[in-house]
PDB file of N, CA, C and O in Angstrom:
ATOM      1  N   UNK A   1      64.062  86.282 192.549  1.00  0.00           N
ATOM      2  CA  UNK A   1      64.607  86.481 190.958  1.00  0.00           C
ATOM      3  C   UNK A   1      64.263  84.942 190.176  1.00  0.00           C
ATOM      4  O   UNK A   1      64.240  83.946 190.900  1.00  0.00           O
ATOM      5  N   UNK A   2      64.093  84.844 189.221  1.00  0.00           N
ATOM      6  CA  UNK A   2      63.735  84.049 188.304  1.00  0.00           C
ATOM      7  C   UNK A   2      64.972  83.289 187.211  1.00  0.00           C
ATOM      8  O   UNK A   2      65.127  83.806 186.105  1.00  0.00           O
ATOM      9  N   UNK A   3      65.575  82.407 187.487  1.00  0.00           N
ATOM     10  CA  UNK A   3      66.569  82.177 186.501  1.00  0.00           C
ATOM     11  C   UNK A   3      65.884  81.768 185.031  1.00  0.00           C
ATOM     12  O   UNK A   3      64.735  81.330 184.974  1.00  0.00           O
ATOM     13  N   UNK A   4      66.456  81.899 184.224  1.00  0.00           N
ATOM     14  CA  UNK A   4      66.273  81.504 182.960  1.00  0.00           C
ATOM     15  C   UNK A   4      66.679  79.832 182.512  1.00  0.00           C
ATOM     16  O   UNK A   4      67.772  79.294 182.684  1.00  0.00           O
ATOM     17  N   UNK A   5      65.475  79.235 181.908  1.00  0.00           N
ATOM     18  CA  UNK A   5      65.827  77.714 181.751  1.00  0.00           C
ATOM     19  C   UNK A   5      66.701  78.036 180.330  1.00  0.00           C
ATOM     20  O   UNK A   5      66.497  77.152 179.498  1.00  0.00           O
ATOM     21  N   UNK A   6      67.177  78.582 180.087  1.00  0.00           N
ATOM     22  CA  UNK A   6      68.331  78.447 179.024  1.00  0.00           C
ATOM     23  C   UNK A   6      69.282  79.110 179.166  1.00  0.00           C
ATOM     24  O   UNK A   6      69.792  79.644 178.181  1.00  0.00           O
ATOM     25  N   UNK A   7      69.843  79.289 180.515  1.00  0.00           N
ATOM     26  CA  UNK A   7      71.227  79.510 181.006  1.00  0.00           C
ATOM     27  C   UNK A   7      72.007  78.414 181.384  1.00  0.00           C
ATOM     28  O   UNK A   7      73.228  78.562 181.435  1.00  0.00           O
ATOM     29  N   UNK A   8      71.338  77.001 181.741  1.00  0.00           N
ATOM     30  CA  UNK A   8      71.928  75.842 182.256  1.00  0.00           C
ATOM     31  C   UNK A   8      71.652  74.601 181.555  1.00  0.00           C
ATOM     32  O   UNK A   8      70.496  74.716 181.147  1.00  0.00           O
ATOM     33  N   UNK A   9      72.047  73.645 181.259  1.00  0.00           N
ATOM     34  CA  UNK A   9      71.328  72.332 180.826  1.00  0.00           C
ATOM     35  C   UNK A   9      70.306  71.587 181.990  1.00  0.00           C
ATOM     36  O   UNK A   9      70.577  71.179 183.119  1.00  0.00           O
ATOM     37  N   UNK A  10      69.094  71.586 181.273  1.00  0.00           N
ATOM     38  CA  UNK A  10      67.868  70.672 182.139  1.00  0.00           C
ATOM     39  C   UNK A  10      68.114  69.473 182.076  1.00  0.00           C
ATOM     40  O   UNK A  10      67.180  68.847 181.577  1.00  0.00           O
ATOM     41  N   UNK A  11      69.143  68.743 182.423  1.00  0.00           N
ATOM     42  CA  UNK A  11      69.237  67.247 182.665  1.00  0.00           C
ATOM     43  C   UNK A  11      68.167  66.566 183.704  1.00  0.00           C
ATOM     44  O   UNK A  11      68.013  65.345 183.737  1.00  0.00           O
ATOM     45  N   UNK A  12      67.646  67.213 184.310  1.00  0.00           N
ATOM     46  CA  UNK A  12      66.822  66.857 185.506  1.00  0.00           C
ATOM     47  C   UNK A  12      65.497  66.337 184.726  1.00  0.00           C
ATOM     48  O   UNK A  12      64.857  65.399 185.202  1.00  0.00           O
ATOM     49  N   UNK A  13      65.105  66.957 183.533  1.00  0.00           N
ATOM     50  CA  UNK A  13      63.989  66.705 182.963  1.00  0.00           C
ATOM     51  C   UNK A  13      63.744  65.093 182.148  1.00  0.00           C
ATOM     52  O   UNK A  13      62.753  64.368 182.232  1.00  0.00           O
ATOM     53  N   UNK A  14      64.891  64.887 181.443  1.00  0.00           N
ATOM     54  CA  UNK A  14      64.906  63.776 181.101  1.00  0.00           C
ATOM     55  C   UNK A  14      66.261  62.970 181.225  1.00  0.00           C
ATOM     56  O   UNK A  14      67.251  63.643 181.509  1.00  0.00           O
ATOM     57  N   UNK A  15      66.437  61.512 181.033  1.00  0.00           N
ATOM     58  CA  UNK A  15      67.758  61.064 181.312  1.00  0.00           C
ATOM     59  C   UNK A  15      68.279  61.248 179.837  1.00  0.00           C
ATOM     60  O   UNK A  15      67.655  61.119 178.783  1.00  0.00           O
ATOM     61  N   UNK A  16      69.460  61.551 180.033  1.00  0.00           N
ATOM     62  CA  UNK A  16      70.289  61.903 178.671  1.00  0.00           C
ATOM     63  C   UNK A  16      70.092  60.479 177.536  1.00  0.00           C
ATOM     64  O   UNK A  16      69.864  60.482 176.327  1.00  0.00           O
ATOM     65  N   UNK A  17      70.271  59.421 178.421  1.00  0.00           N
ATOM     66  CA  UNK A  17      70.156  58.174 177.384  1.00  0.00           C
ATOM     67  C   UNK A  17      68.971  58.232 176.701  1.00  0.00           C
ATOM     68  O   UNK A  17      68.997  57.649 175.617  1.00  0.00           O
ATOM     69  N   UNK A  18      67.485  58.991 177.138  1.00  0.00           N
ATOM     70  CA  UNK A  18      66.392  58.780 176.333  1.00  0.00           C
ATOM     71  C   UNK A  18      66.393  59.723 175.221  1.00  0.00           C
ATOM     72  O   UNK A  18      65.602  59.584 174.288  1.00  0.00           O
ATOM     73  N   UNK A  19      67.422  60.881 175.280  1.00  0.00           N
ATOM     74  CA  UNK A  19      67.989  61.494 174.068  1.00  0.00           C
ATOM     75  C   UNK A  19      68.342  60.889 173.092  1.00  0.00           C
ATOM     76  O   UNK A  19      67.830  61.044 171.984  1.00  0.00           O
ATOM     77  N   UNK A  20      69.469  59.939 173.403  1.00  0.00           N
ATOM     78  CA  UNK A  20      69.959  59.081 172.176  1.00  0.00           C
ATOM     79  C   UNK A  20      69.040  57.836 171.648  1.00  0.00           C
ATOM     80  O   UNK A  20      69.103  57.356 170.516  1.00  0.00           O
ATOM     81  N   UNK A  21      68.177  57.414 172.697  1.00  0.00           N
ATOM     82  CA  UNK A  21      67.244  56.595 171.924  1.00  0.00           C
ATOM     83  C   UNK A  21      66.224  57.422 171.231  1.00  0.00           C
ATOM     84  O   UNK A  21      65.751  56.778 170.295  1.00  0.00           O
ATOM     85  N   UNK A  22      65.749  58.515 171.331  1.00  0.00           N
ATOM     86  CA  UNK A  22      65.135  59.323 170.580  1.00  0.00           C
ATOM     87  C   UNK A  22      65.702  59.341 169.362  1.00  0.00           C
ATOM     88  O   UNK A  22      65.125  58.767 168.438  1.00  0.00           O
ATOM     89  N   UNK A  23      66.845  59.957 169.166  1.00  0.00           N
ATOM     90  CA  UNK A  23      67.796  60.264 168.135  1.00  0.00           C
ATOM     91  C   UNK A  23      67.992  59.156 167.181  1.00  0.00           C
ATOM     92  O   UNK A  23      67.993  59.373 165.969  1.00  0.00           O
ATOM     93  N   UNK A  24      68.196  57.715 167.784  1.00  0.00           N
ATOM     94  CA  UNK A  24      68.450  56.630 167.060  1.00  0.00           C
ATOM     95  C   UNK A  24      66.806  56.395 166.425  1.00  0.00           C
ATOM     96  O   UNK A  24      66.771  56.197 165.211  1.00  0.00           O
ATOM     97  N   UNK A  25      66.014  56.400 166.856  1.00  0.00           N
ATOM     98  CA  UNK A  25      64.500  56.078 166.648  1.00  0.00           C
ATOM     99  C   UNK A  25      64.397  57.186 165.233  1.00  0.00           C
ATOM    100  O   UNK A  25      64.148  56.708 164.127  1.00  0.00           O
ATOM    101  N   UNK A  26      64.580  58.448 165.385  1.00  0.00           N
ATOM    102  CA  UNK A  26      64.375  59.217 164.399  1.00  0.00           C
ATOM    103  C   UNK A  26      65.135  59.004 163.587  1.00  0.00           C
ATOM    104  O   UNK A  26      64.652  59.139 162.462  1.00  0.00           O
ATOM    105  N   UNK A  27      66.561  58.603 163.615  1.00  0.00           N
ATOM    106  CA  UNK A  27      67.530  58.290 162.063  1.00  0.00           C
ATOM    107  C   UNK A  27      66.910  56.834 161.671  1.00  0.00           C
ATOM    108  O   UNK A  27      67.112  56.538 160.493  1.00  0.00           O
ATOM    109  N   UNK A  28      66.259  55.956 162.367  1.00  0.00           N
ATOM    110  CA  UNK A  28      65.523  54.968 161.939  1.00  0.00           C
ATOM    111  C   UNK A  28      64.373  55.347 160.998  1.00  0.00           C
ATOM    112  O   UNK A  28      64.270  54.880 159.863  1.00  0.00           O
ATOM    113  N   UNK A  29      63.608  56.129 161.483  1.00  0.00           N
ATOM    114  CA  UNK A  29      62.095  56.570 160.497  1.00  0.00           C
ATOM    115  C   UNK A  29      63.028  57.295 159.535  1.00  0.00           C
ATOM    116  O   UNK A  29      62.620  56.869 158.455  1.00  0.00           O
ATOM    117  N   UNK A  30      63.841  57.973 159.315  1.00  0.00           N
ATOM    118  CA  UNK A  30      64.342  58.739 158.249  1.00  0.00           C
ATOM    119  C   UNK A  30      64.976  57.718 157.055  1.00  0.00           C
ATOM    120  O   UNK A  30      64.937  57.739 155.825  1.00  0.00           O
ATOM    121  N   UNK A  31      65.580  56.819 158.056  1.00  0.00           N
ATOM    122  CA  UNK A  31      66.174  55.624 156.916  1.00  0.00           C
ATOM    123  C   UNK A  31      65.559  54.825 156.096  1.00  0.00           C
ATOM    124  O   UNK A  31      65.988  54.510 154.986  1.00  0.00           O
ATOM    125  N   UNK A  32      64.312  54.376 156.695  1.00  0.00           N
ATOM    126  CA  UNK A  32      63.550  53.739 156.285  1.00  0.00           C
ATOM    127  C   UNK A  32      62.249  54.348 155.554  1.00  0.00           C
ATOM    128  O   UNK A  32      61.636  53.626 154.766  1.00  0.00           O
ATOM    129  N   UNK A  33      61.803  55.718 155.813  1.00  0.00           N
ATOM    130  CA  UNK A  33      60.618  56.289 155.677  1.00  0.00           C
ATOM    131  C   UNK A  33      61.102  56.970 154.218  1.00  0.00           C
ATOM    132  O   UNK A  33      60.225  56.993 153.355  1.00  0.00           O
ATOM    133  N   UNK A  34      62.193  57.432 153.920  1.00  0.00           N
ATOM    134  CA  UNK A  34      62.400  58.302 152.581  1.00  0.00           C
ATOM    135  C   UNK A  34      62.183  57.341 151.117  1.00  0.00           C
ATOM    136  O   UNK A  34      61.573  57.527 150.064  1.00  0.00           O
ATOM    137  N   UNK A  35      63.181  56.035 151.771  1.00  0.00           N
ATOM    138  CA  UNK A  35      62.917  55.042 150.462  1.00  0.00           C
ATOM    139  C   UNK A  35      61.599  54.604 150.252  1.00  0.00           C
ATOM    140  O   UNK A  35      61.300  54.481 149.064  1.00  0.00           O
ATOM    141  N   UNK A  36      60.728  54.334 151.074  1.00  0.00           N
ATOM    142  CA  UNK A  36      59.424  53.810 150.946  1.00  0.00           C
ATOM    143  C   UNK A  36      58.605  55.058 150.123  1.00  0.00           C
ATOM    144  O   UNK A  36      58.082  54.907 149.019  1.00  0.00           O
ATOM    145  N   UNK A  37      58.608  56.013 150.716  1.00  0.00           N
ATOM    146  CA  UNK A  37      57.648  57.087 150.351  1.00  0.00           C
ATOM    147  C   UNK A  37      58.102  57.291 148.875  1.00  0.00           C
ATOM    148  O   UNK A  37      57.294  57.301 147.946  1.00  0.00           O
ATOM    149  N   UNK A  38      59.599  57.472 148.700  1.00  0.00           N
ATOM    150  CA  UNK A  38      60.197  57.835 147.251  1.00  0.00           C
ATOM    151  C   UNK A  38      59.735  56.780 146.332  1.00  0.00           C
ATOM    152  O   UNK A  38      59.348  57.085 145.204  1.00  0.00           O
ATOM    153  N   UNK A  39      59.753  55.511 146.756  1.00  0.00           N
ATOM    154  CA  UNK A  39      59.525  54.396 146.018  1.00  0.00           C
ATOM    155  C   UNK A  39      57.844  54.360 145.515  1.00  0.00           C
ATOM    156  O   UNK A  39      57.500  53.953 144.405  1.00  0.00           O
ATOM    157  N   UNK A  40      57.125  54.747 146.312  1.00  0.00           N
ATOM    158  CA  UNK A  40      55.623  55.129 146.300  1.00  0.00           C
ATOM    159  C   UNK A  40      55.164  55.982 145.313  1.00  0.00           C
ATOM    160  O   UNK A  40      54.085  55.864 144.733  1.00  0.00           O
ATOM    161  N   UNK A  41      56.089  56.944 145.106  1.00  0.00           N
ATOM    162  CA  UNK A  41      55.800  58.373 144.262  1.00  0.00           C
ATOM    163  C   UNK A  41      56.482  57.688 142.678  1.00  0.00           C
ATOM    164  O   UNK A  41      56.134  57.938 141.524  1.00  0.00           O
ATOM    165  N   UNK A  42      57.327  56.959 143.081  1.00  0.00           N
ATOM    166  CA  UNK A  42      58.338  56.709 141.605  1.00  0.00           C
ATOM    167  C   UNK A  42      57.278  55.461 140.851  1.00  0.00           C
ATOM    168  O   UNK A  42      57.079  55.438 139.636  1.00  0.00           O
ATOM    169  N   UNK A  43      56.773  54.635 141.658  1.00  0.00           N
ATOM    170  CA  UNK A  43      55.720  53.355 140.940  1.00  0.00           C
ATOM    171  C   UNK A  43      54.307  53.966 140.129  1.00  0.00           C
ATOM    172  O   UNK A  43      53.885  53.795 138.986  1.00  0.00           O
ATOM    173  N   UNK A  44      53.814  54.742 141.278  1.00  0.00           N
ATOM    174  CA  UNK A  44      52.740  55.354 140.629  1.00  0.00           C
ATOM    175  C   UNK A  44      52.824  56.385 139.704  1.00  0.00           C
ATOM    176  O   UNK A  44      51.855  56.733 139.030  1.00  0.00           O
ATOM    177  N   UNK A  45      53.893  56.881 139.631  1.00  0.00           N
ATOM    178  CA  UNK A  45      54.243  57.930 138.386  1.00  0.00           C
ATOM    179  C   UNK A  45      54.289  57.186 136.964  1.00  0.00           C
ATOM    180  O   UNK A  45      53.763  57.602 135.932  1.00  0.00           O
ATOM    181  N   UNK A  46      55.165  55.773 137.149  1.00  0.00           N
ATOM    182  CA  UNK A  46      55.650  55.040 136.137  1.00  0.00           C
ATOM    183  C   UNK A  46      54.587  54.402 135.785  1.00  0.00           C
ATOM    184  O   UNK A  46      54.560  54.191 134.572  1.00  0.00           O
ATOM    185  N   UNK A  47      53.509  53.926 136.484  1.00  0.00           N
ATOM    186  CA  UNK A  47      52.693  52.882 135.811  1.00  0.00           C
ATOM    187  C   UNK A  47      51.382  53.695 135.755  1.00  0.00           C
ATOM    188  O   UNK A  47      51.024  54.180 136.828  1.00  0.00           O
ATOM    189  N   UNK A  48      50.716  53.889 134.820  1.00  0.00           N
ATOM    190  CA  UNK A  48      49.486  54.621 134.437  1.00  0.00           C
ATOM    191  C   UNK A  48      48.099  53.842 135.428  1.00  0.00           C
ATOM    192  O   UNK A  48      47.201  54.378 136.078  1.00  0.00           O
ATOM    193  N   UNK A  49      48.420  52.390 135.183  1.00  0.00           N
ATOM    194  CA  UNK A  49      47.314  51.532 135.945  1.00  0.00           C
ATOM    195  C   UNK A  49      47.124  52.061 137.201  1.00  0.00           C
ATOM    196  O   UNK A  49      45.964  52.181 137.595  1.00  0.00           O
ATOM    197  N   UNK A  50      48.049  52.407 137.917  1.00  0.00           N
ATOM    198  CA  UNK A  50      47.936  52.546 139.226  1.00  0.00           C
ATOM    199  C   UNK A  50      47.331  54.162 139.895  1.00  0.00           C
ATOM    200  O   UNK A  50      47.176  54.406 141.091  1.00  0.00           O
ATOM    201  N   UNK A  51      47.074  55.084 138.767  1.00  0.00           N
ATOM    202  CA  UNK A  51      46.592  56.150 138.899  1.00  0.00           C
ATOM    203  C   UNK A  51      45.106  56.299 139.169  1.00  0.00           C
ATOM    204  O   UNK A  51      44.318  56.758 138.343  1.00  0.00           O
ATOM    205  N   UNK A  52      44.757  55.849 140.465  1.00  0.00           N
ATOM    206  CA  UNK A  52      43.260  55.818 140.623  1.00  0.00           C
ATOM    207  C   UNK A  52      42.833  56.685 141.906  1.00  0.00           C
ATOM    208  O   UNK A  52      43.681  56.939 142.762  1.00  0.00           O
ATOM    209  N   UNK A  53      41.795  57.039 142.004  1.00  0.00           N
ATOM    210  CA  UNK A  53      41.468  58.022 142.753  1.00  0.00           C
ATOM    211  C   UNK A  53      42.326  57.761 144.444  1.00  0.00           C
ATOM    212  O   UNK A  53      42.997  58.544 145.116  1.00  0.00           O
ATOM    213  N   UNK A  54      41.960  56.441 144.665  1.00  0.00           N
ATOM    214  CA  UNK A  54      42.457  55.826 145.972  1.00  0.00           C
ATOM    215  C   UNK A  54      44.092  55.951 146.096  1.00  0.00           C
ATOM    216  O   UNK A  54      44.615  56.093 147.201  1.00  0.00           O
ATOM    217  N   UNK A  55      44.828  55.891 144.937  1.00  0.00           N
ATOM    218  CA  UNK A  55      45.702  55.863 144.952  1.00  0.00           C
ATOM    219  C   UNK A  55      46.476  57.347 144.814  1.00  0.00           C
ATOM    220  O   UNK A  55      47.667  57.432 145.115  1.00  0.00           O
ATOM    221  N   UNK A  56      45.900  58.229 144.451  1.00  0.00           N
ATOM    222  CA  UNK A  56      46.044  59.571 144.655  1.00  0.00           C
ATOM    223  C   UNK A  56      46.147  60.113 146.150  1.00  0.00           C
ATOM    224  O   UNK A  56      46.989  60.935 146.511  1.00  0.00           O
ATOM    225  N   UNK A  57      45.169  59.536 146.979  1.00  0.00           N
ATOM    226  CA  UNK A  57      45.282  59.604 148.343  1.00  0.00           C
ATOM    227  C   UNK A  57      46.387  59.254 149.164  1.00  0.00           C
ATOM    228  O   UNK A  57      46.921  59.948 150.029  1.00  0.00           O
ATOM    229  N   UNK A  58      46.747  57.802 148.706  1.00  0.00           N
ATOM    230  CA  UNK A  58      48.073  57.118 149.000  1.00  0.00           C
ATOM    231  C   UNK A  58      49.414  58.094 148.724  1.00  0.00           C
ATOM    232  O   UNK A  58      50.373  58.329 149.458  1.00  0.00           O
ATOM    233  N   UNK A  59      49.128  58.521 147.508  1.00  0.00           N
ATOM    234  CA  UNK A  59      50.230  59.650 146.932  1.00  0.00           C
ATOM    235  C   UNK A  59      50.725  60.924 147.647  1.00  0.00           C
ATOM    236  O   UNK A  59      51.840  61.429 147.774  1.00  0.00           O
ATOM    237  N   UNK A  60      49.305  61.309 148.132  1.00  0.00           N
ATOM    238  CA  UNK A  60      49.528  62.742 149.048  1.00  0.00           C
ATOM    239  C   UNK A  60      50.021  62.413 150.143  1.00  0.00           C
ATOM    240  O   UNK A  60      50.782  63.179 150.734  1.00  0.00           O
ATOM    241  N   UNK A  61      49.628  61.002 150.715  1.00  0.00           N
ATOM    242  CA  UNK A  61      50.099  60.971 151.980  1.00  0.00           C
ATOM    243  C   UNK A  61      51.922  60.541 151.759  1.00  0.00           C
ATOM    244  O   UNK A  61      52.849  60.880 152.494  1.00  0.00           O
ATOM    245  N   UNK A  62      51.955  60.030 150.990  1.00  0.00           N
ATOM    246  CA  UNK A  62      53.626  59.752 150.522  1.00  0.00           C
ATOM    247  C   UNK A  62      54.406  61.096 150.675  1.00  0.00           C
ATOM    248  O   UNK A  62      55.392  61.275 151.390  1.00  0.00           O
ATOM    249  N   UNK A  63      53.710  62.118 149.776  1.00  0.00           N
ATOM    250  CA  UNK A  63      54.461  63.445 149.595  1.00  0.00           C
ATOM    251  C   UNK A  63      54.309  63.975 150.862  1.00  0.00           C
ATOM    252  O   UNK A  63      55.316  64.582 151.227  1.00  0.00           O
ATOM    253  N   UNK A  64      53.236  63.956 151.809  1.00  0.00           N
ATOM    254  CA  UNK A  64      53.430  64.744 153.036  1.00  0.00           C
ATOM    255  C   UNK A  64      54.465  64.383 154.032  1.00  0.00           C
ATOM    256  O   UNK A  64      55.178  65.060 154.773  1.00  0.00           O
ATOM    257  N   UNK A  65      54.312  62.915 153.791  1.00  0.00           N
ATOM    258  CA  UNK A  65      55.364  61.864 154.666  1.00  0.00           C
ATOM    259  C   UNK A  65      56.946  62.619 154.140  1.00  0.00           C
ATOM    260  O   UNK A  65      57.702  62.964 155.049  1.00  0.00           O
ATOM    261  N   UNK A  66      57.293  62.799 153.008  1.00  0.00           N
ATOM    262  CA  UNK A  66      58.420  62.958 152.584  1.00  0.00           C
ATOM    263  C   UNK A  66      58.648  64.720 153.357  1.00  0.00           C
ATOM    264  O   UNK A  66      59.660  65.038 153.982  1.00  0.00           O
ATOM    265  N   UNK A  67      57.850  65.341 153.191  1.00  0.00           N
ATOM    266  CA  UNK A  67      58.127  66.638 153.626  1.00  0.00           C
ATOM    267  C   UNK A  67      58.174  66.379 155.279  1.00  0.00           C
ATOM    268  O   UNK A  67      58.961  67.110 155.881  1.00  0.00           O
ATOM    269  N   UNK A  68      57.662  65.730 155.814  1.00  0.00           N
ATOM    270  CA  UNK A  68      58.248  65.481 157.215  1.00  0.00           C
ATOM    271  C   UNK A  68      59.567  64.976 157.484  1.00  0.00           C
ATOM    272  O   UNK A  68      60.177  65.235 158.522  1.00  0.00           O
ATOM    273  N   UNK A  69      60.043  64.201 156.480  1.00  0.00           N
ATOM    274  CA  UNK A  69      61.321  63.455 156.784  1.00  0.00           C
ATOM    275  C   UNK A  69      62.386  64.663 156.584  1.00  0.00           C
ATOM    276  O   UNK A  69      63.483  64.621 157.142  1.00  0.00           O
ATOM    277  N   UNK A  70      61.992  65.744 155.751  1.00  0.00           N
ATOM    278  CA  UNK A  70      63.116  66.414 155.254  1.00  0.00           C
ATOM    279  C   UNK A  70      62.593  67.885 156.036  1.00  0.00           C
ATOM    280  O   UNK A  70      63.194  68.947 155.871  1.00  0.00           O
ATOM    281  N   UNK A  71      61.574  67.765 156.764  1.00  0.00           N
ATOM    282  CA  UNK A  71      61.077  69.332 157.394  1.00  0.00           C
ATOM    283  C   UNK A  71      61.745  69.218 158.803  1.00  0.00           C
ATOM    284  O   UNK A  71      61.642  70.140 159.611  1.00  0.00           O
TER     285      UNK A  71
END
């Protein structure tokens, strides 16, 4: 008989402290990532001088990163 891995906690895979560290790291990325990407969008939209082809690529990356932050 094979037991389902979903029946009991799998603490043997990773130390619980690693989960806490990963959660803190992800919180830090969200906390820093959102304002930086939002400011990139805002500044590019407000200043027409910054609407160049290379900055559109940067804008595309900022939008994709915002989707990753909220996804």
